[in-house]
BAFI-3210 file (N, C-alpha, C; in Angstrom, 3 decimals, decimal comma, padded with zeros to 6 digits):
// residues 116
n [1|2|3|4|5|6|7|8|9|10|11|12|13|14|15|16|17|18|19|20|21|22|23|24|25|26|27|28|29|30|31|32|33|34|35|36|37|38|39|40|41|42|43|44|45|46|47|48|49|50|51|52|53|54|55|56|57|58|59|60|61|62|63|64|65|66|67|68|69|70|71|72|73|74|75|76|77|78|79|80|81|82|83|84|85|86|87|88|89|90|91|92|93|94|95|96|97|98|99|100|101|102|103|104|105|106|107|108|109|110|111|112|113|114|115|116]
n.u [043,211|045,691|047,896|051,538|053,701|055,876|059,641|060,742|059,962|059,208|060,341|059,525|060,856|060,901|063,636|065,511|067,222|067,270|064,542|063,601|062,026|063,016|063,613|064,185|064,809|064,109|064,333|061,677|059,171|056,140|053,631|050,939|048,508|048,818|049,092|051,291|054,647|057,927|061,514|064,823|067,855|070,878|072,855|072,230|071,107|072,715|071,993|070,604|067,895|066,911|067,420|066,070|063,156|063,443|063,421|061,001|058,445|056,575|055,928|055,797|054,711|055,554|054,052|053,977|053,033|050,912|050,446|050,963|050,158|052,158|053,514|056,606|058,913|061,653|062,009|061,862|064,441|065,383|062,773|059,155|058,251|060,694|061,786|059,861|060,111|062,903|062,543|060,440|061,664|063,909|062,581|061,469|063,476|065,880|066,210|067,721|070,316|072,942|072,024|072,819|074,623|073,464|070,834|071,030|072,609|071,619|069,194|066,062|062,984|059,998|057,119|054,033|051,133|048,892|045,313|045,543]
n.v [091,391|089,547|089,651|090,618|088,000|086,032|086,204|083,945|080,606|076,870|073,987|070,799|067,853|064,199|062,321|060,780|058,533|057,998|058,137|059,667|062,586|065,807|069,097|072,296|075,696|078,687|081,153|082,447|083,286|084,619|085,180|087,502|085,965|083,740|080,082|078,868|078,637|079,926|078,938|079,333|077,464|077,582|075,822|074,596|071,728|069,732|070,341|068,702|068,984|069,470|067,340|065,426|066,373|065,740|063,201|062,570|064,211|064,997|067,212|068,875|072,279|074,836|078,172|081,006|079,648|078,039|074,990|073,131|070,621|069,653|069,967|069,477|070,934|071,155|074,140|074,821|075,746|078,676|079,619|081,202|080,811|080,296|083,078|084,435|083,314|084,266|087,108|087,471|086,777|088,469|090,933|090,563|090,375|091,491|094,222|094,681|093,646|092,873|090,589|089,620|087,642|085,323|085,113|084,871|082,455|080,481|077,585|077,379|076,472|075,298|074,985|073,556|074,511|072,741|072,935|075,772]
n.w [-032,273|-031,236|-028,186|-028,326|-029,562|-027,029|-026,625|-026,683|-027,506|-026,649|-027,948|-028,204|-029,166|-030,368|-029,493|-032,250|-031,836|-029,232|-028,348|-026,322|-024,764|-026,022|-025,328|-026,454|-025,863|-027,912|-030,356|-032,335|-034,753|-036,368|-038,527|-037,451|-035,390|-037,003|-037,764|-038,125|-037,111|-037,356|-037,253|-037,095|-037,500|-036,439|-036,415|-038,787|-040,561|-038,853|-036,187|-033,451|-032,678|-035,136|-036,856|-035,440|-036,074|-038,939|-038,928|-037,591|-037,708|-035,659|-032,749|-030,014|-028,779|-026,805|-025,978|-024,521|-022,086|-023,023|-024,924|-027,601|-029,961|-032,492|-036,050|-037,491|-040,222|-042,517|-044,134|-047,762|-049,789|-050,973|-051,585|-051,248|-048,708|-047,502|-047,799|-046,497|-043,598|-042,928|-043,072|-041,119|-038,799|-038,878|-038,333|-035,878|-034,172|-035,123|-034,695|-032,364|-032,684|-034,893|-037,226|-039,551|-040,756|-039,576|-040,274|-043,012|-043,160|-041,883|-041,220|-042,144|-040,361|-040,296|-038,177|-037,818|-036,075|-034,051|-033,377|-033,130]
ca.u [044,298|046,498|049,153|052,735|054,441|056,908|060,790|061,188|059,106|059,839|059,860|059,833|060,869|061,269|064,861|065,404|067,961|066,689|062,859|063,187|061,793|064,059|063,264|064,846|064,157|064,404|063,573|060,620|058,518|055,030|052,452|049,785|047,426|049,148|049,214|052,604|055,821|059,366|062,481|066,187|068,814|072,364|073,598|071,685|070,804|073,563|071,380|069,713|066,336|066,538|067,459|064,683|062,198|063,477|063,220|059,662|058,001|055,631|056,771|055,039|055,252|054,782|054,384|053,409|052,067|050,025|050,902|050,168|050,782|052,784|054,400|057,604|059,492|062,411|061,431|062,486|065,428|064,858|060,986|058,612|058,254|061,893|062,123|059,007|060,586|063,844|061,838|059,778|062,567|064,655|061,548|061,252|064,824|066,909|066,296|068,464|071,696|073,343|071,856|072,862|075,062|072,698|069,578|071,462|073,126|070,591|068,258|064,697|062,174|058,298|056,310|052,478|050,525|047,463|044,395|045,665]
ca.v [091,066|088,848|090,229|090,034|086,933|086,156|086,212|082,370|079,509|075,750|072,928|069,275|066,769|062,907|061,913|059,908|057,477|057,475|058,033|060,298|064,149|066,786|070,248|073,263|077,021|079,233|082,188|082,183|084,249|084,212|086,268|087,761|085,089|082,527|078,867|078,268|079,444|079,754|078,912|079,368|076,856|078,256|074,661|073,855|070,422|069,217|070,417|067,437|069,219|069,562|065,835|064,954|066,749|065,223|061,928|062,407|065,608|065,437|067,762|069,969|073,782|075,842|079,487|081,786|078,782|077,162|073,865|072,895|069,565|070,442|069,100|070,498|070,411|072,065|074,860|074,539|076,613|079,769|079,675|082,460|080,605|080,651|084,486|084,696|082,876|085,125|088,406|087,430|086,761|089,796|091,838|090,456|090,415|092,346|095,799|094,723|093,344|092,729|089,385|089,461|086,339|084,317|085,142|084,599|081,146|079,457|076,877|077,706|075,277|075,680|074,133|073,957|074,252|071,876|073,651|077,481]
ca.w [-032,428|-029,989|-027,697|-029,080|-028,900|-026,132|-027,196|-026,897|-027,524|-026,189|-028,874|-027,867|-030,365|-029,836|-029,882|-033,105|-031,382|-027,735|-028,519|-025,281|-025,228|-026,326|-025,375|-026,586|-026,096|-029,180|-030,942|-033,226|-035,288|-037,217|-038,982|-036,573|-035,364|-037,840|-036,831|-038,449|-036,510|-038,080|-036,473|-037,744|-036,996|-036,817|-036,680|-039,871|-040,299|-037,778|-034,796|-032,811|-032,699|-036,803|-037,161|-034,721|-037,069|-040,238|-038,673|-037,042|-037,686|-034,547|-032,037|-028,981|-028,799|-025,699|-026,453|-023,199|-021,180|-024,052|-025,266|-028,782|-030,859|-033,814|-037,006|-038,032|-041,352|-043,101|-045,315|-048,899|-049,942|-052,188|-051,871|-050,923|-047,305|-046,960|-047,506|-045,233|-042,123|-042,664|-042,949|-039,997|-037,736|-038,903|-038,012|-034,543|-033,542|-035,707|-034,213|-031,135|-032,880|-036,123|-037,418|-040,961|-041,021|-038,914|-040,813|-044,265|-043,096|-040,725|-041,928|-041,512|-040,081|-040,033|-037,183|-038,084|-034,839|-034,301|-032,437|-032,823]
c.u [044,937|047,561|050,422|053,056|055,453|058,329|061,110|059,772|060,023|059,238|060,369|059,878|060,995|062,672|064,863|066,310|067,278|065,067|062,457|062,737|062,931|063,621|064,135|064,126|064,761|063,509|062,606|059,983|057,370|054,405|051,358|048,915|047,584|049,457|050,411|053,644|057,187|060,620|063,700|067,017|070,128|073,109|072,897|071,162|071,760|073,022|070,471|068,281|066,022|066,455|066,438|063,541|062,200|062,909|061,690|059,294|057,014|056,405|055,405|055,753|054,631|055,147|053,451|052,432|051,019|050,799|050,390|050,992|051,182|053,260|055,449|058,303|060,481|061,878|062,229|063,291|064,888|063,438|060,404|058,591|059,673|062,433|061,280|059,692|061,825|063,560|061,312|060,588|063,490|063,762|061,355|062,485|065,977|067,278|067,335|069,905|071,849|073,063|071,884|073,415|074,163|071,452|070,019|071,860|072,508|069,563|066,913|063,838|060,661|057,846|054,896|051,934|049,230|046,852|044,691|044,551]
c.v [090,523|089,750|089,856|088,705|087,020|085,972|084,931|081,585|077,833|074,753|071,601|068,405|065,254|062,406|060,661|058,701|057,002|057,268|058,956|061,766|064,850|068,027|071,390|074,547|077,827|080,197|081,810|083,327|083,686|085,298|086,458|086,815|083,716|081,032|078,259|079,294|079,183|080,001|079,073|078,584|077,079|077,110|073,947|072,585|069,455|069,487|069,195|067,767|069,302|068,026|065,201|065,015|066,155|063,817|061,551|063,910|066,048|066,034|068,331|071,252|074,306|077,038|080,238|080,888|077,897|076,279|073,357|071,385|070,155|069,435|070,163|069,806|071,502|072,763|074,696|075,810|077,668|079,519|081,027|082,060|080,767|082,189|085,135|084,375|083,880|086,531|088,641|087,498|087,993|090,791|091,853|090,668|091,176|093,667|095,701|094,187|093,116|091,071|088,882|088,040|085,183|084,251|084,622|082,855|080,083|078,645|077,027|076,419|076,024|074,574|074,703|073,578|073,640|072,966|075,128|077,981]
c.w [-031,260|-029,567|-028,567|-028,506|-027,896|-027,063|-027,491|-026,959|-027,120|-026,998|-027,944|-028,832|-029,521|-030,591|-030,898|-032,731|-029,981|-027,708|-027,155|-025,653|-025,264|-026,470|-025,576|-026,273|-027,215|-029,323|-031,838|-033,793|-036,250|-037,509|-037,646|-036,691|-036,412|-037,097|-037,534|-037,683|-037,357|-037,139|-037,364|-036,749|-037,408|-037,146|-037,998|-039,609|-039,259|-036,616|-034,463|-033,068|-034,291|-037,127|-036,618|-035,513|-038,281|-040,089|-038,290|-036,839|-036,448|-033,356|-031,048|-028,865|-027,464|-026,048|-025,028|-022,669|-021,747|-024,574|-026,623|-029,529|-032,172|-034,835|-037,411|-039,514|-041,920|-044,283|-046,500|-049,105|-051,108|-052,598|-051,219|-049,311|-046,853|-046,812|-046,239|-044,007|-041,955|-042,320|-041,422|-038,761|-037,717|-038,229|-036,563|-033,834|-033,924|-035,413|-033,013|-031,348|-034,313|-036,567|-038,873|-041,268|-040,637|-039,949|-042,412|-044,309|-042,517|-041,633|-041,365|-041,547|-039,775|-039,125|-037,334|-036,635|-034,940|-033,263|-032,263|-032,764]
res [m|s|p|p|d|p|q|f|c|y|v|t|t|r|g|r|v|t|g|k|p|h|e|i|e|i|w|f|a|r|e|p|d|a|s|t|i|y|l|l|s|g|g|r|d|r|s|d|w|v|k|n|i|q|a|d|g|a|a|t|v|r|i|d|g|r|t|f|d|a|t|g|r|v|v|e|p|h|t|d|e|d|a|l|a|r|r|l|l|e|e|k|y|g|h|t|q|d|l|t|r|w|l|r|e|s|l|p|v|a|i|d|l|s|g|q]
***
């Protein structure tokens, strides 16, 4: 089994207007050894990184010094995957603070890592 994931990952998308790389540091969670990570966008689809993924799902993700080619997508609401994303993030971060509102209102985004 792999060691626990770090607190943050770094997601780079391509700007939908500028075409320039846009990197964010963000909380993430996944099932052990899974190739899909889940993020929650508190700004929902108003966040630039989400708009970039919606325009072009291609991204790179850096986790603990390793960089992966990846494909991002918005998770369909009210699906098993939606519930999974919220549960995984709650399990990873919910013990340190009350995230009830963030977990309920944020937009889940899945990023599938290549070569994981």
